[in-house]
KOLKEFI-854571 format. One line per field, with one value per atom (N, C-alpha, C, O): atom name; x, y, z. Coordinates in steps of 0.1 Angstrom, whole numbers, always signed. Example, Ala and Ser with C-alpha at 12.3 -4.5 7.8 and 13.67 -1.06 7.14 Angstrom:
KOLKEFI-854571
a = N  CA  C  O  N  CA  C  O
px = +132  +123  +132  +142  +128  +137  +129  +134
py = -57  -45  -33  -33  -22  -11  +0  +11
pz = +78  +78  +78  +85  +71  +71  +79  +80
end
This chain:
KOLKEFI-854571
a = N  CA  C  O  N  CA  C  O  N  CA  C  O  N  CA  C  O  N  CA  C  O  N  CA  C  O  N  CA  C  O  N  CA  C  O  N  CA  C  O  N  CA  C  O  N  CA  C  O  N  CA  C  O  N  CA  C  O  N  CA  C  O  N  CA  C  O  N  CA  C  O  N  CA  C  O  N  CA  C  O  N  CA  C  O  N  CA  C  O  N  CA  C  O  N  CA  C  O  N  CA  C  O  N  CA  C  O  N  CA  C  O  N  CA  C  O  N  CA  C  O  N  CA  C  O  N  CA  C  O  N  CA  C  O  N  CA  C  O  N  CA  C  O  N  CA  C  O  N  CA  C  O  N  CA  C  O  N  CA  C  O  N  CA  C  O  N  CA  C  O  N  CA  C  O  N  CA  C  O  N  CA  C  O  N  CA  C  O  N  CA  C  O  N  CA  C  O  N  CA  C  O  N  CA  C  O  N  CA  C  O  N  CA  C  O  N  CA  C  O  N  CA  C  O  N  CA  C  O  N  CA  C  O  N  CA  C  O  N  CA  C  O  N  CA  C  O  N  CA  C  O  N  CA  C  O  N  CA  C  O  N  CA  C  O  N  CA  C  O  N  CA  C  O  N  CA  C  O  N  CA  C  O  N  CA  C  O  N  CA  C  O  N  CA  C  O  N  CA  C  O  N  CA  C  O  N  CA  C  O  N  CA  C  O  N  CA  C  O  N  CA  C  O  N  CA  C  O  N  CA  C  O  N  CA  C  O  N  CA  C  O  N  CA  C  O  N  CA  C  O  N  CA  C  O  N  CA  C  O  N  CA  C  O  N  CA  C  O  N  CA  C  O  N  CA  C  O  N  CA  C  O  N  CA  C  O  N  CA  C  O  N  CA  C  O  N  CA  C  O  N  CA  C  O  N  CA  C  O  N  CA  C  O  N  CA  C  O  N  CA  C  O  N  CA  C  O  N  CA  C  O  N  CA  C  O  N  CA  C  O  N  CA  C  O  N  CA  C  O  N  CA  C  O  N  CA  C  O  N  CA  C  O  N  CA  C  O  N  CA  C  O  N  CA  C  O  N  CA  C  O  N  CA  C  O  N  CA  C  O  N  CA  C  O  N  CA  C  O  N  CA  C  O  N  CA  C  O  N  CA  C  O  N  CA  C  O  N  CA  C  O  N  CA  C  O  N  CA  C  O  N  CA  C  O  N  CA  C  O  N  CA  C  O  N  CA  C  O  N  CA  C  O  N  CA  C  O  N  CA  C  O  N  CA  C  O  N  CA  C  O  N  CA  C  O  N  CA  C  O  N  CA  C  O  N  CA  C  O  N  CA  C  O  N  CA  C  O  N  CA  C  O  N  CA  C  O  N  CA  C  O  N  CA  C  O  N  CA  C  O  N  CA  C  O  N  CA  C  O  N  CA  C  O  N  CA  C  O  N  CA  C  O  N  CA  C  O  N  CA  C  O  N  CA  C  O  N  CA  C  O  N  CA  C  O  N  CA  C  O  N  CA  C  O  N  CA  C  O  N  CA  C  O  N  CA  C  O  N  CA  C  O  N  CA  C  O  N  CA  C  O  N  CA  C  O  N  CA  C  O  N  CA  C  O  N  CA  C  O  N  CA  C  O  N  CA  C  O  N  CA  C  O  N  CA  C  O  N  CA  C  O  N  CA  C  O  N  CA  C  O  N  CA  C  O  N  CA  C  O  N  CA  C  O  N  CA  C  O  N  CA  C  O  N  CA  C  O  N  CA  C  O  N  CA  C  O  N  CA  C  O  N  CA  C  O  N  CA  C  O  N  CA  C  O  N  CA  C  O  N  CA  C  O  N  CA  C  O  N  CA  C  O  N  CA  C  O  N  CA  C  O  N  CA  C  O  N  CA  C  O  N  CA  C  O  N  CA  C  O  N  CA  C  O  N  CA  C  O  N  CA  C  O  N  CA  C  O  N  CA  C  O  N  CA  C  O  N  CA  C  O  N  CA  C  O  N  CA  C  O  N  CA  C  O  N  CA  C  O  N  CA  C  O  N  CA  C  O  N  CA  C  O  N  CA  C  O  N  CA  C  O  N  CA  C  O  N  CA  C  O  N  CA  C  O  N  CA  C  O  N  CA  C  O  N  CA  C  O  N  CA  C  O  N  CA  C  O  N  CA  C  O  N  CA  C  O  N  CA  C  O  N  CA  C  O  N  CA  C  O  N  CA  C  O  N  CA  C  O  N  CA  C  O  N  CA  C  O  N  CA  C  O  N  CA  C  O  N  CA  C  O  N  CA  C  O  N  CA  C  O  N  CA  C  O  N  CA  C  O  N  CA  C  O  N  CA  C  O  N  CA  C  O  N  CA  C  O  N  CA  C  O  N  CA  C  O  N  CA  C  O  N  CA  C  O  N  CA  C  O  N  CA  C  O  N  CA  C  O  N  CA  C  O  N  CA  C  O  N  CA  C  O  N  CA  C  O  N  CA  C  O  N  CA  C  O  N  CA  C  O  N  CA  C  O  N  CA  C  O  N  CA  C  O  N  CA  C  O  N  CA  C  O  N  CA  C  O  N  CA  C  O  N  CA  C  O  N  CA  C  O  N  CA  C  O  N  CA  C  O  N  CA  C  O  N  CA  C  O  N  CA  C  O  N  CA  C  O  N  CA  C  O  N  CA  C  O  N  CA  C  O  N  CA  C  O  N  CA  C  O  N  CA  C  O  N  CA  C  O  N  CA  C  O  N  CA  C  O  N  CA  C  O  N  CA  C  O  N  CA  C  O  N  CA  C  O  N  CA  C  O  N  CA  C  O  N  CA  C  O  N  CA  C  O  N  CA  C  O  N  CA  C  O  N  CA  C  O  N  CA  C  O  N  CA  C  O  N  CA  C  O  N  CA  C  O  N  CA  C  O  N  CA  C  O  N  CA  C  O  N  CA  C  O  N  CA  C  O  N  CA  C  O  N  CA  C  O  N  CA  C  O  N  CA  C  O  N  CA  C  O  N  CA  C  O  N  CA  C  O  N  CA  C  O
px = -288  -278  -264  -263  -254  -241  -236  -239  -228  -222  -230  -225  -242  -250  -251  -258  -244  -245  -235  -236  -225  -214  -212  -212  -210  -207  -192  -188  -184  -170  -164  -168  -156  -150  -139  -132  -136  -125  -112  -110  -103  -90  -79  -68  -80  -69  -59  -48  -63  -53  -48  -55  -36  -30  -31  -37  -26  -27  -20  -11  -24  -17  -25  -35  -21  -28  -23  -13  -30  -26  -12  -4  -9  +5  +15  +26  +12  +21  +24  +35  +13  +14  +22  +30  +20  +27  +42  +50  +45  +59  +66  +77  +59  +64  +67  +77  +57  +58  +70  +78  +72  +83  +96  +106  +97  +109  +113  +125  +103  +107  +107  +109  +106  +109  +98  +100  +85  +74  +74  +65  +83  +85  +76  +76  +69  +60  +67  +74  +63  +68  +62  +52  +69  +65  +51  +44  +45  +32  +21  +9  +24  +14  +17  +28  +7  +9  +3  -9  +11  +6  -4  -1  -15  -25  -25  -25  -25  -25  -21  -22  -16  -12  -25  -31  -28  -39  -35  -42  -23  -18  -3  +3  +3  +18  +21  +21  +24  +25  +40  +49  +42  +55  +63  +75  +56  +63  +60  +68  +48  +44  +38  +34  +37  +30  +19  +22  +7  -4  -8  -12  -9  -12  -25  -29  -33  -43  -36  -28  -37  -29  -37  -49  -31  -37  -29  -17  -36  -29  -30  -41  -18  -18  -21  -27  -18  -20  -35  -41  -41  -56  -64  -77  -58  -65  -76  -88  -73  -82  -75  -63  -83  -78  -75  -81  -65  -62  -56  -53  -53  -45  -32  -32  -21  -8  -2  +0  +2  +9  +23  +25  +33  +47  +54  +50  +64  +73  +80  +84  +82  +90  +105  +110  +110  +124  +134  +143  +130  +139  +139  +149  +127  +126  +134  +141  +134  +142  +157  +165  +160  +174  +180  +192  +172  +177  +176  +181  +170  +168  +180  +188  +182  +192  +188  +176  +196  +193  +181  +173  +179  +168  +155  +145  +155  +143  +139  +128  +150  +147  +140  +131  +145  +139  +125  +116  +122  +109  +99  +88  +103  +94  +91  +79  +101  +99  +90  +80  +92  +84  +70  +61  +67  +54  +46  +34  +53  +46  +43  +32  +52  +50  +40  +32  +39  +29  +15  +6  +14  +1  -3  -15  +6  +2  -2  -12  +5  +2  -12  -20  -14  -27  -39  -49  -38  -49  -51  -62  -40  -41  -47  -55  -42  -45  -58  -65  -61  -72  -84  -89  -89  -100  -112  -116  -119  -131  -140  -134  -153  -162  -160  -163  -154  -153  -138  -135  -129  -115  -113  -117  -105  -101  -94  -86  -97  -91  -77  -75  -67  -54  -52  -56  -45  -43  -29  -27  -19  -5  +4  +1  +15  +25  +37  +42  +42  +54  +66  +66  +77  +90  +100  +108  +99  +108  +101  +91  +105  +116  +115  +125  +102  +100  +90  +81  +91  +80  +67  +66  +56  +43  +32  +34  +20  +8  -1  -3  -7  -17  -31  -33  -40  -54  -64  -62  -77  -88  -91  -87  -97  -101  -115  -124  -117  -129  -136  -130  -149  -158  -162  -157  -172  -178  -170  -164  -171  -164  -157  -162  -147  -141  -150  -157  -150  -159  -157  -166  -144  -142  -149  -153  -149  -156  -171  -177  -176  -191  -194  -204  -186  -189  -187  -194  -177  -175  -187  -190  -194  -207  -218  -225  -219  -230  -228  -225  -229  -228  -238  -249  -236  -245  -255  -252  -267  -276  -272  -263  -279  -276  -277  -269  -288  -290  -279  -274  -276  -265  -252  -244  -249  -237  -236  -226  -247  -248  -245  -238  -251  -249  -234  -228  -228  -214  -206  -197  -209  -202  -202  -192  -213  -214  -204  -198  -203  -194  -179  -171  -176  -163  -159  -148  -169  -167  -164  -155  -171  -168  -154  -147  -149  -136  -125  -116  -127  -118  -117  -107  -129  -130  -123  -116  -124  -117  -101  -94  -97  -82  -78  -68  -86  -83  -83  -75  -92  -92  -80  -77  -73  -60  -48  -37  -51  -40  -34  -21  -41  -36  -45  -56  -38  -45  -44  -33  -54  -53  -45  -36  -48  -40  -41  -33  -49  -51  -65  -66  -75  -88  -92  -91  -98  -102  -111  -110  -119  -127  -120  -125  -108  -100  -96  -92  -96  -93  -105  -104  -116  -128  -135  -136  -138  -145  -159  -161  -169  -183  -189  -187  -198  -205  -218  -218  -229  -243  -245  -250  -241  -243  -233  -235  -223  -213  -199  -195  -193  -180  -169  -170  -157  -145  -134  -131  -126  -115  -103  -100  -95  -83  -71  -72  -59  -47  -43  -47  -37  -32  -17  -10  -12  +2  +8  +20  -1  +4  +0  +2  -6  -10  +1  +12  -3  +8  +1  -11  +10  +6  +3  +8  -6  -8  +6  +14  +7  +19  +25  +17  +38  +44  +47  +49  +47  +49  +57  +63  +58  +66  +58  +47  +65  +58  +53  +61  +41  +36  +31  +27  +31  +26  +11  +4  +6  -8  -11  -1  -23  -27  -31  -39  -26  -30  -45  -52  -50  -64  -72  -83  -65  -72  -64  -70  -52  -44  -48  -51  -48  -52  -40  -29  -43  -32  -21  -9  -24  -13  -5  +6  -10  -2  +9  +20  +7  +17  +29  +40  +27  +39  +44  +55  +35  +39  +38  +44  +31  +31  +16  +7  +15  +2  -9  -21  -5  -14  -22  -17  -35  -44  -57  -58  -66  -78  -85  -93  -83  -89  -84  -91  -72  -67  -75  -77  -79  -87  -102  -108  -106  -119  -119  -129  -108  -106  -108  -116  -101  -102  -116  -121  -123  -137  -146  -154  -144  -151  -149  -159  -137  -134  -140  -146  -139  -145  -160  -165  -167  -182  -186  -197  -179  -183  -181  -189  -171  -169  -180  -184  -184  -196  -208  -216  -210  -223  -222  -232  -210  -209  -201  -203  -194  -186  -172  -164  -170  -158  -151  -158  -138  -131  -134  -134  -136  -141  -130  -134  -117  -107  -100  -89  -105  -98  -88  -83  -85  -76  -61  -53  -58  -44  -40  -28  -49  -46  -36  -39  -24  -14  -11  -5  -14  -12  +3  +6  +12  +26  +31  +40  +24  +28  +26  +32  +17  +15  +27  +29  +36  +49  +59  +67  +58  +69  +66  +75  +52  +49  +38  +26  +41  +32  +21  +9  +24  +13  +2  -10  +6  -4  -13  -25  -7  -14  -26  -36  -24  -35  -46  -58  -43  -54  -60  -71  -54  -59  -72  -72  -82  -95  -93  -86  -100  -100  -112  -113  -122  -134  -138  -136  -145  -149  -160  -167  -162  -173  -186  -187  -197  -210  -215  -211  -223  -229  -242  -249  -247  -260  -271  -271  -281  -292  -300  -306  -301  -309  -303  -310  -291  -284  -290  -290  -295  -300  -290  -278  -295  -286  -276  -265  -281  -272  -261  -249  -264  -253  -244  -231  -249  -240  -231  -219  -236  -228  -217  -206  -220  -210  -199  -188  -203  -193  -184  -172  -190  -181  -172  -160  -177  -168  -157  -146  -159  -149  -137  -125  -139  -128  -124  -120  -126  -121  -106  -100  -100  -85  -78  -67  -85  -79  -84  -96  -75  -80  -88  -97  -86  -93  -108  -116  -111  -124  -133  -145  -127  -134  -141  -137  -153  -160  -153  -145  -156  -150  -159  -170  -155  -163  -176  -186  -177  -190  -200  -212  -196  -205  -209  -221  -200  -203  -212  -222  -210  -218  -232  -242  -234  -247  -256  -267  -250  -257  -260  -271  -250  -252  -263  -270  -263  -273  -287  -296  -289  -302  -306  -318  -297  -300  -303  -312  -295  -297  -310  -316  -314  -327  -339  -350  -338  -349  -351  -361  -343  -344  -357  -359
py = -20  -10  -17  -28  -11  -16  -17  -8  -27  -28  -37  -40  -41  -49  -64  -72  -67  -80  -90  -102  -85  -93  -91  -79  -101  -100  -100  -98  -102  -102  -88  -78  -87  -75  -71  -79  -58  -53  -54  -47  -63  -64  -62  -58  -65  -64  -75  -74  -85  -95  -104  -105  -109  -118  -132  -134  -142  -156  -159  -151  -170  -174  -170  -162  -175  -172  -158  -152  -152  -140  -140  -131  -151  -153  -153  -148  -160  -161  -148  -144  -140  -127  -118  -110  -119  -110  -114  -105  -127  -131  -126  -122  -127  -122  -107  -102  -100  -85  -82  -73  -88  -85  -89  -81  -100  -104  -95  -93  -88  -79  -65  -56  -63  -49  -40  -28  -44  -34  -27  -30  -18  -12  +0  +9  +2  +13  +23  +18  +36  +45  +41  +34  +45  +42  +46  +40  +56  +61  +52  +54  +42  +33  +19  +13  +13  -1  -10  -10  -19  -29  -39  -45  -41  -51  -63  -74  -61  -72  -68  -56  -77  -73  -75  -85  -64  -64  -69  -76  -65  -68  -68  -59  -78  -79  -79  -90  -68  -67  -67  -68  -65  -64  -52  -53  -41  -29  -24  -18  -27  -22  -32  -43  -29  -37  -28  -16  -33  -25  -31  -43  -23  -28  -22  -10  -30  -26  -22  -30  -9  -4  +5  +8  +7  +16  +29  +29  +40  +53  +58  +62  +58  +62  +77  +80  +85  +99  +103  +110  +97  +99  +90  +92  +80  +70  +63  +63  +59  +53  +43  +43  +35  +25  +33  +43  +27  +33  +23  +11  +26  +18  +25  +37  +17  +23  +15  +3  +22  +15  +20  +33  +12  +16  +8  -3  +14  +6  -5  -4  -16  -27  -23  -18  -25  -22  -29  -24  -42  -50  -46  -46  -41  -36  -23  -21  -14  -3  -6  +0  -16  -19  -25  -23  -33  -39  -30  -34  -19  -10  -2  +1  +0  +10  +24  +26  +34  +47  +53  +59  +50  +55  +48  +55  +35  +28  +33  +35  +34  +39  +53  +55  +62  +75  +74  +80  +65  +64  +58  +63  +48  +42  +51  +53  +58  +68  +79  +83  +85  +96  +92  +99  +80  +75  +74  +77  +68  +66  +80  +82  +89  +102  +110  +117  +108  +115  +110  +118  +97  +91  +97  +101  +97  +102  +117  +121  +125  +139  +141  +150  +134  +135  +131  +139  +121  +116  +126  +128  +132  +142  +155  +161  +159  +173  +174  +184  +163  +164  +156  +147  +160  +154  +154  +164  +142  +141  +130  +120  +131  +121  +107  +97  +106  +93  +89  +81  +95  +91  +87  +94  +77  +73  +85  +92  +87  +99  +96  +85  +105  +103  +112  +123  +106  +113  +119  +130  +112  +116  +110  +99  +116  +111  +108  +116  +96  +91  +92  +89  +95  +96  +86  +80  +85  +77  +68  +72  +55  +49  +45  +42  +45  +42  +51  +55  +54  +62  +55  +43  +62  +56  +66  +78  +61  +69  +63  +51  +72  +67  +71  +83  +62  +64  +60  +53  +64  +60  +45  +39  +38  +25  +24  +31  +16  +16  +3  -8  +3  -9  -13  -9  -21  -26  -37  -45  -37  -47  -41  -31  -48  -43  -46  -57  -38  -40  -53  -59  -58  -70  -82  -91  -81  -91  -91  -101  -79  -77  -83  -91  -80  -84  -100  -106  -105  -119  -127  -138  -121  -127  -126  -136  -115  -113  -100  -90  -100  -88  -78  -82  -65  -55  -52  -55  -47  -43  -30  -23  -25  -13  -1  +8  +0  +11  +12  +23  +1  +1  +5  +12  +0  +3  +18  +24  +23  +38  +46  +56  +42  +50  +49  +59  +37  +35  +44  +51  +43  +51  +66  +73  +71  +85  +89  +100  +80  +83  +82  +90  +73  +71  +83  +88  +88  +100  +112  +120  +113  +124  +124  +134  +112  +111  +114  +121  +108  +110  +124  +130  +130  +144  +153  +163  +150  +158  +158  +168  +145  +144  +151  +158  +150  +156  +171  +178  +177  +191  +197  +209  +187  +191  +186  +185  +182  +178  +165  +164  +156  +143  +132  +134  +121  +109  +98  +96  +89  +78  +67  +62  +62  +53  +38  +30  +36  +22  +19  +12  +25  +22  +8  +4  +1  -13  -16  -9  -27  -30  -33  -30  -38  -40  -27  -27  -16  -3  +5  +18  -1  +6  -2  -14  +6  +0  +5  +17  -4  +1  -4  -15  +5  +2  +10  +23  +3  +10  +20  +31  +16  +24  +35  +43  +36  +46  +40  +30  +46  +40  +50  +62  +44  +52  +46  +33  +54  +49  +49  +59  +39  +37  +35  +34  +35  +32  +41  +39  +52  +62  +60  +69  +47  +44  +46  +48  +46  +48  +62  +65  +70  +84  +92  +91  +99  +106  +118  +119  +126  +138  +133  +123  +141  +138  +140  +147  +132  +132  +118  +109  +117  +104  +98  +105  +85  +78  +65  +63  +57  +45  +35  +31  +30  +20  +8  +2  +3  -9  -7  -17  +5  +7  +6  +14  -2  -5  -19  -27  -23  -37  -45  -40  -57  -66  -67  -69  -64  -65  -52  -50  -42  -29  -18  -7  -19  -8  -5  -14  +8  +13  +10  +9  +9  +7  +17  +13  +30  +40  +38  +43  +31  +28  +18  +18  +10  +0  +7  +2  +17  +24  +36  +40  +40  +51  +64  +74  +65  +78  +83  +75  +96  +102  +99  +98  +98  +96  +108  +119  +107  +118  +114  +102  +123  +119  +108  +100  +107  +96  +82  +72  +82  +70  +65  +53  +74  +70  +67  +59  +73  +70  +55  +48  +50  +36  +28  +18  +31  +23  +23  +13  +35  +35  +26  +19  +26  +18  +3  -5  -1  -15  -19  -30  -11  -14  -15  -25  -6  -7  -18  -24  -21  -33  -46  -55  -46  -58  -59  -70  -48  -48  -54  -61  -51  -55  -70  -77  -75  -88  -98  -110  -93  -102  -106  -113  -101  -104  -91  -81  -92  -81  -80  -91  -68  -67  -72  -76  -71  -76  -88  -92  -94  -106  -101  -90  -111  -107  -108  -106  -112  -113  -101  -100  -92  -81  -71  -65  -70  -60  -50  -40  -53  -45  -43  -43  -43  -42  -54  -54  -66  -78  -78  -86  -68  -67  -63  -67  -56  -52  -63  -64  -71  -81  -95  -102  -98  -111  -110  -110  -109  -106  -117  -113  -129  -140  -137  -139  -132  -129  -117  -116  -108  -96  -100  -94  -111  -115  -122  -122  -127  -133  -123  -126  -112  -102  -96  -91  -95  -89  -75  -67  -71  -57  -49  -37  -56  -49  -56  -68  -49  -55  -66  -65  -74  -84  -77  -66  -85  -79  -74  -80  -64  -59  -66  -68  -69  -76  -68  -56  -75  -69  -60  -50  -62  -54  -40  -32  -38  -25  -15  -18  -3  +7  +9  +10  +11  +13  +24  +23  +36  +47  +44  +48  +37  +33  +23  +25  +13  +4  +11  +7  +20  +27  +35  +35  +42  +51  +43  +47  +31  +23  +16  +15  +12  +7  +18  +15  +30  +41  +44  +48  +41  +43  +34  +38  +23  +13  +13  +3  +24  +25  +25  +31  +17  +16  +30  +32  +38  +52  +61  +63  +67  +76  +88  +92  +92  +104  +100  +109  +87  +83  +81  +78  +82  +80  +92  +103  +90  +102  +108  +101  +120  +126  +123  +118  +126  +123  +130  +124  +142  +149  +141  +140  +136  +128  +115  +112  +109  +96  +99  +92  +110  +113  +116  +112  +123  +126  +114  +113  +104  +91  +84  +79  +82  +75  +81  +74  +94  +101  +98  +96  +97  +93  +79  +77  +70  +56  +55  +49  +62  +61  +68  +63  +78  +85  +76  +79  +66  +58  +46  +38  +44  +33  +33  +24
pz = +33  +32  +32  +38  +26  +26  +40  +48  +43  +56  +65  +76  +61  +70  +65  +71  +54  +48  +54  +53  +61  +66  +81  +85  +88  +102  +105  +117  +95  +98  +101  +95  +111  +115  +105  +99  +105  +97  +105  +115  +101  +108  +98  +103  +86  +76  +79  +74  +87  +91  +79  +69  +81  +71  +77  +88  +70  +74  +87  +91  +93  +105  +117  +116  +129  +141  +146  +141  +156  +161  +167  +165  +173  +179  +168  +169  +157  +146  +139  +136  +137  +131  +140  +136  +153  +163  +163  +163  +163  +162  +150  +150  +138  +126  +126  +121  +132  +133  +141  +137  +152  +161  +154  +155  +147  +140  +129  +127  +123  +112  +116  +108  +129  +134  +134  +131  +137  +138  +151  +159  +153  +166  +168  +158  +179  +181  +191  +200  +190  +201  +214  +215  +225  +238  +242  +250  +235  +238  +233  +236  +225  +219  +224  +221  +230  +235  +225  +222  +219  +209  +215  +226  +209  +213  +204  +210  +191  +182  +168  +165  +160  +147  +138  +137  +131  +121  +107  +100  +103  +90  +90  +96  +84  +82  +68  +62  +62  +47  +43  +51  +30  +24  +29  +31  +31  +35  +49  +55  +54  +66  +76  +71  +88  +98  +105  +109  +106  +111  +124  +125  +135  +148  +153  +150  +160  +169  +182  +187  +186  +197  +206  +204  +218  +228  +228  +231  +226  +226  +241  +246  +248  +262  +264  +274  +255  +256  +255  +262  +245  +242  +251  +252  +257  +265  +257  +261  +245  +235  +226  +224  +220  +210  +197  +194  +190  +177  +168  +172  +156  +146  +143  +140  +144  +141  +130  +131  +119  +107  +106  +105  +107  +106  +96  +92  +90  +81  +88  +100  +81  +86  +87  +78  +99  +101  +92  +87  +89  +81  +66  +59  +62  +48  +47  +36  +56  +56  +57  +50  +65  +67  +54  +51  +47  +35  +22  +12  +24  +12  +9  +17  -5  -8  -5  -1  -7  -3  -10  -4  -23  -30  -26  -24  -24  -19  -5  -1  +4  +17  +17  +25  +9  +7  +3  +8  -8  -13  -3  -2  +4  +14  +25  +29  +30  +41  +36  +43  +24  +19  +17  +21  +12  +10  +23  +24  +33  +46  +52  +58  +52  +58  +51  +57  +37  +29  +33  +35  +34  +38  +51  +53  +61  +74  +73  +80  +66  +65  +59  +63  +48  +41  +50  +51  +58  +66  +78  +83  +83  +94  +89  +95  +77  +73  +64  +65  +57  +48  +53  +47  +65  +71  +62  +56  +61  +53  +58  +63  +57  +63  +57  +64  +45  +39  +37  +28  +45  +46  +60  +69  +62  +76  +82  +76  +95  +102  +107  +113  +104  +109  +121  +122  +132  +144  +145  +150  +140  +142  +131  +126  +128  +119  +127  +135  +126  +134  +125  +113  +132  +126  +133  +126  +146  +154  +163  +169  +164  +159  +144  +137  +139  +125  +119  +126  +106  +100  +100  +98  +103  +104  +106  +106  +108  +109  +120  +120  +128  +138  +133  +129  +133  +127  +137  +147  +134  +141  +139  +129  +149  +148  +141  +146  +131  +124  +127  +128  +129  +130  +116  +106  +116  +103  +97  +103  +84  +76  +64  +59  +59  +47  +35  +35  +25  +14  +6  +1  +6  -1  +7  +0  +20  +28  +25  +24  +24  +21  +8  +6  -3  -16  -17  -25  -10  -10  -5  -10  +5  +10  -1  -3  -7  -17  -24  -18  -38  -45  -41  -36  -43  -40  -51  -63  -48  -58  -64  -58  -74  -81  -71  -71  -63  -55  -44  -41  -37  -27  -34  -28  -46  -52  -56  -55  -60  -63  -51  -51  -39  -27  -23  -19  -24  -21  -31  -26  -43  -53  -51  -53  -46  -43  -32  -32  -22  -11  -15  -11  -24  -29  -38  -38  -46  -54  -46  -49  -34  -25  -20  -20  -16  -10  -21  -19  -33  -44  -48  -51  -49  -53  -44  -48  -31  -21  -23  -22  -25  -28  -40  -41  -51  -64  -62  -69  -55  -53  -46  -46  -39  -32  -40  -35  -53  -62  -58  -60  -52  -49  -56  -58  -59  -64  -54  -47  -53  -43  -49  -43  -62  -69  -64  -69  -55  -50  -45  -35  -52  -47  -51  -62  -41  -43  -31  -20  -31  -20  -7  +4  -8  +5  +11  +23  +4  +10  +13  +13  +14  +18  +30  +29  +40  +52  +52  +51  +54  +55  +68  +73  +73  +85  +85  +84  +86  +87  +76  +78  +63  +52  +49  +40  +57  +56  +52  +58  +42  +37  +40  +40  +43  +45  +37  +38  +30  +22  +32  +39  +31  +39  +30  +18  +36  +29  +17  +6  +21  +11  +9  +5  +10  +9  -5  -6  -15  -29  -34  -46  -26  -30  -37  -32  -47  -54  -62  -63  -67  -75  -90  -94  -97  -111  -118  -114  -129  -137  -138  -141  -137  -139  -125  -115  -124  -112  -114  -124  -104  -104  -113  -110  -124  -133  -125  -117  -128  -121  -107  -101  -102  -88  -88  -95  -79  -78  -75  -71  -75  -71  -84  -92  -85  -96  -97  -88  -109  -112  -110  -115  -104  -101  -107  -109  -110  -115  -130  -138  -133  -146  -156  -152  -169  -179  -178  -179  -175  -174  -162  -161  -151  -140  -143  -137  -153  -157  -162  -159  -169  -175  -166  -167  -156  -148  -154  -149  -165  -173  -174  -177  -172  -174  -164  -167  -151  -140  -138  -138  -136  -135  -127  -123  -125  -118  -125  -119  -139  -146  -141  -143  -136  -131  -119  -117  -110  -99  -103  -97  -114  -120  -124  -122  -130  -133  -120  -120  -110  -97  -92  -87  -93  -89  -97  -92  -110  -119  -116  -116  -115  -112  -99  -97  -89  -75  -76  -71  -83  -83  -92  -89  -103  -111  -103  -104  -95  -87  -76  -73  -71  -61  -68  -61  -80  -87  -92  -92  -95  -101  -92  -94  -83  -75  -81  -75  -93  -101  -106  -108  -108  -114  -129  -135  -134  -148  -158  -169  -155  -164  -158  -163  -148  -142  -131  -132  -122  -111  -115  -106  -127  -131  -140  -143  -142  -151  -145  -135  -150  -146  -157  -154  -169  -181  -184  -196  -174  -178  -185  -193  -182  -189  -204  -211  -208  -223  -230  -242  -224  -230  -230  -239  -220  -217  -223  -227  -224  -228  -239  -236  -252  -262  -263  -266  -259  -260  -250  -253  -238  -229  -233  -230  -240  -246  -254  -253  -262  -271  -263  -268  -251  -243  -233  -228  -231  -221  -226  -238  -218  -223  -226  -220  -237  -241  -237  -239  -231  -226  -214  -212  -205  -192  -194  -204  -184  -185  -184  -181  -188  -188  -174  -164  -175  -163  -161  -171  -149  -147  -153  -154  -159  -166  -158  -163  -145  -136  -133  -127  -137  -135  -145  -157  -141  -150  -161  -159  -174  -185  -184  -187  -178  -177  -167  -169  -157  -147  -153  -151  -160  -167  -177  -177  -184  -194  -188  -192  -177  -171  -164  -164  -158  -152  -162  -160  -174  -184  -189  -193  -190  -194  -184  -188  -172  -161  -164  -161  -170  -172  -187  -192  -194  -208  -207  -198  -217  -217  -219  -214  -226  -229  -218  -217  -210  -199  -204  -197  -216  -222  -224  -225  -225  -228  -215  -216  -204  -191  -187  -190  -181  -176  -164  -158  -161  -148  -137  -139  -125  -113  -113  -107  -118  -118  -126  -122  -138  -146  -139  -139  -133  -126  -115  -113  -107  -96  -100  -93  -111  -116  -119  -115  -125  -129  -116  -114  -107  -95  -86  -80  -86  -78  -83  -74  -96  -101  -97  -93  -97  -94  -79  -74  -70  -56  -52  -42  -59  -55  -59  -54  -67  -71  -62  -64  -51  -43  -35  -27
end
C-alpha cells in the first residue's frame, strides 16, 4: 500500500540543521501568536514559514504556516494585498471545506501575521515515497482515486488547487491527504506563471483560461511521476519560456514520456490524456475516476 514504502517522516523541511532553519525563520520574522509555542521549523520558504508548534488552547500539537514578515515588509501595496489574500484564502478553505483527503485546518490567523493552523500529519510526503521506489499501477490508481476525490470537492465549491504535486500530498497507511492550498484560485484568469516548475499546465504559464482541466493536468503529472519516477515533460518545463526563448521551444517535449508497459492500456491512455497540451482535450475527473476504479478493483 502507498505510504508504507518509505520510513522518512513528513516534515517539509528545507536545507540546513534545525538550528539553522530556526535562526533563519526568526531572522525573517516568522512570528507566531502567543497561543502557539514554536517547537521546530518544518519549512522556510520564499513566502511562508511553517512551524511544528504546540497549541496551548487545544493542548495538542499542530502545524502553523505564517507569511514571512520580511516578505510583507518589502512588498509593494499590490503584492502585500495578494500575499495576504492568498494566505487567508488557504486558511478559510482548509477550515471550511473539510474533506477526508484534504489536510484539516483549525484556525485562520490575522495577527501578528496572516497564517493558518493545521493538523499535524504523520506518514511521508509522496515525493519521498516515489523517490524510494515508483508505485505500481494498482497503488497509483488507489492514490489517484483519493486525489480525484479531493480535487472534485474543491471544484464543486468553485475552487482550483493549481499546485498538485507529490510534495503536496502526504500518505500514511494507504491514505492520502492533499496539503498546501497557497495557490488556490477561482476558474478564469490568474497570475501568469503561477505554479511549480515541471508541474504547471501550459495555461498557467499565461494565466488565462484556468479551469478544472488545469487540476486534471496536475493530477496526470503526479500520477505519471508515481509510475515512472520522472516528470512526464521534465523538471524544467515552465511553458512560459516558450514565448520568451524560441530556441528552447524547439527542444521542449510536445508529448509525455512513455508509460511503463505493465500499466493497463486504459489507464495509460487516460493519464496521457490528462497531460494533453490543449485543456479541451483532457478528460474530466469523472472519466479519470472511472478508469482508475477499474484498475484498483483488479488488485
